[in-house]
C-alpha positions as CSV (number, residue, x, y, z in Angstrom):
1,M,85.3,103.9,116.0
2,G,84.6,100.9,118.2
3,E,87.0,98.7,120.1
4,H,87.3,96.1,117.2
5,G,87.9,98.9,114.7
6,A,90.7,100.3,116.9
7,I,92.3,96.9,117.2
8,A,92.2,96.3,113.5
9,R,93.7,99.8,112.9
10,R,96.4,99.0,115.5
11,F,97.3,95.7,113.6
12,V,97.8,97.6,110.4
13,E,99.5,100.8,111.7
14,E,101.5,99.5,114.7
15,I,102.5,96.1,113.5
16,L,102.3,95.8,109.7
17,D,103.5,99.3,109.0
18,T,106.4,99.2,111.4
19,G,107.3,95.5,111.2
20,D,107.4,95.4,115.0
21,W,105.5,92.3,116.1
22,S,106.2,92.7,119.8
23,S,102.5,93.4,120.6
24,A,101.0,90.8,118.2
25,D,99.8,88.6,121.1
26,E,97.6,91.5,122.2
27,V,96.0,91.8,118.8
28,L,96.0,88.3,117.2
29,T,94.8,85.0,118.6
30,D,97.5,82.3,118.8
31,D,95.7,80.3,116.1
32,V,94.8,83.2,113.8
33,V,94.1,82.2,110.2
34,M,95.0,84.4,107.3
35,H,93.5,83.9,103.8
36,H,95.9,85.8,101.4
37,P,95.8,85.8,97.6
38,S,99.6,85.2,97.5
39,S,99.2,81.9,99.4
40,P,97.5,78.9,97.9
41,E,96.6,77.7,101.4
42,P,95.4,79.5,104.5
43,I,98.3,80.6,106.8
44,R,97.6,79.2,110.2
45,G,99.0,80.5,113.5
46,R,100.4,83.9,114.6
47,E,104.0,82.9,114.0
48,A,103.2,81.6,110.5
49,V,101.3,84.8,109.7
50,Q,104.2,86.9,111.0
51,E,106.7,84.9,108.9
52,F,104.5,85.2,105.7
53,L,103.9,88.9,106.0
54,G,107.5,89.5,107.0
55,Q,108.5,88.4,103.4
56,F,106.8,91.6,102.1
57,R,108.9,93.8,104.4
58,S,112.1,91.9,103.7
59,G,111.5,92.4,100.0
60,M,110.5,96.1,100.5
61,P,112.4,97.3,103.6
62,D,110.9,100.8,103.1
63,L,107.3,99.4,103.1
64,H,104.7,101.8,104.4
65,I,101.1,100.8,105.0
66,A,98.3,103.2,105.7
67,V,94.7,102.8,106.8
68,E,92.2,104.5,104.5
69,D,88.9,103.4,105.9
70,V,87.5,101.2,108.7
71,A,84.0,99.7,108.8
72,E,82.8,97.5,111.6
73,G,79.8,95.5,112.8
74,G,79.5,92.8,115.4
75,D,82.6,90.6,115.4
76,A,83.8,91.8,111.9
77,V,85.8,94.7,110.7
78,A,86.8,95.7,107.2
79,V,89.9,97.9,106.7
80,R,90.7,99.5,103.4
81,W,94.5,100.1,103.2
82,T,97.3,101.2,100.8
83,A,100.9,100.1,100.8
84,H,104.0,101.5,99.1
85,G,107.5,100.3,99.0
86,T,110.6,99.7,96.8
87,H,111.3,96.1,95.8
88,S,115.0,96.2,96.8
89,A,115.5,92.6,98.0
90,D,114.3,89.1,97.3
91,M,110.6,88.7,97.9
92,F,108.9,85.3,97.6
93,G,111.7,84.2,95.3
94,I,111.5,87.2,93.0
95,P,114.9,88.9,92.7
96,P,115.0,92.7,93.5
97,T,113.8,94.9,90.6
98,G,114.2,98.3,92.2
99,N,110.6,99.0,91.2
100,E,108.3,101.1,93.3
101,I,105.3,98.9,94.3
102,D,101.8,100.2,95.1
103,I,99.4,97.8,96.7
104,H,95.9,98.5,97.7
105,G,93.5,96.2,99.4
106,I,90.9,95.4,101.9
107,S,91.3,93.1,104.9
108,F,88.2,91.6,106.4
109,F,88.8,90.6,110.0
110,R,86.8,88.3,112.2
111,F,87.3,88.7,116.0
112,D,87.2,86.2,118.8
113,G,86.7,88.4,121.9
114,D,89.1,91.3,121.6
115,R,91.6,89.7,119.2
116,I,91.7,89.0,115.5
117,A,91.0,85.3,114.8
118,E,90.7,85.4,111.0
119,D,91.8,87.7,108.2
120,W,90.6,87.6,104.6
121,V,92.9,89.8,102.4
122,E,91.9,91.0,98.9
123,E,94.5,93.1,97.1
124,N,95.6,94.1,93.6
125,T,97.8,91.0,93.3
126,F,97.8,91.0,89.5
127,G,98.8,94.7,89.5
128,V,101.6,93.9,91.9
129,L,102.9,91.1,89.7
130,Q,102.9,93.6,86.8
131,Q,104.8,96.2,88.9
132,L,107.3,93.4,89.7
133,G,107.7,92.6,86.1
134,V,106.5,89.0,86.6
135,V,103.4,89.7,84.4
136,P,103.8,92.0,81.4
137,M,102.1,95.4,81.4
138,P,99.5,95.9,78.7
139,A,100.8,97.6,75.5
């Protein structure tokens, strides 16, 4: 794995999985932009990205995120990941359900030098909404 792949893995495993953002300035540019299916607009800036992603952890304090695959080329890295947690607190205005939530997705990172400058996230958002009870499960 190259340097960019290692940095992307570090973002997922050391920051997102643990909720410890103390090294985020080493991994993300100050003006990083995240495109996330749960947000109608891009999330701009490291602090805004931290605040937005922190809502997942606050709603699922036992959240665990694991890297499944990493592919890289040039200034781009794709990371396939899985996440699991229990919805035990308010999350994006959804009251706690106690439901176990499984999320799987791919993050496509664009680098500026040795830090992530942009992140496009694709995940099973519809399935997550079903697991939260916001959208009914099929009969």
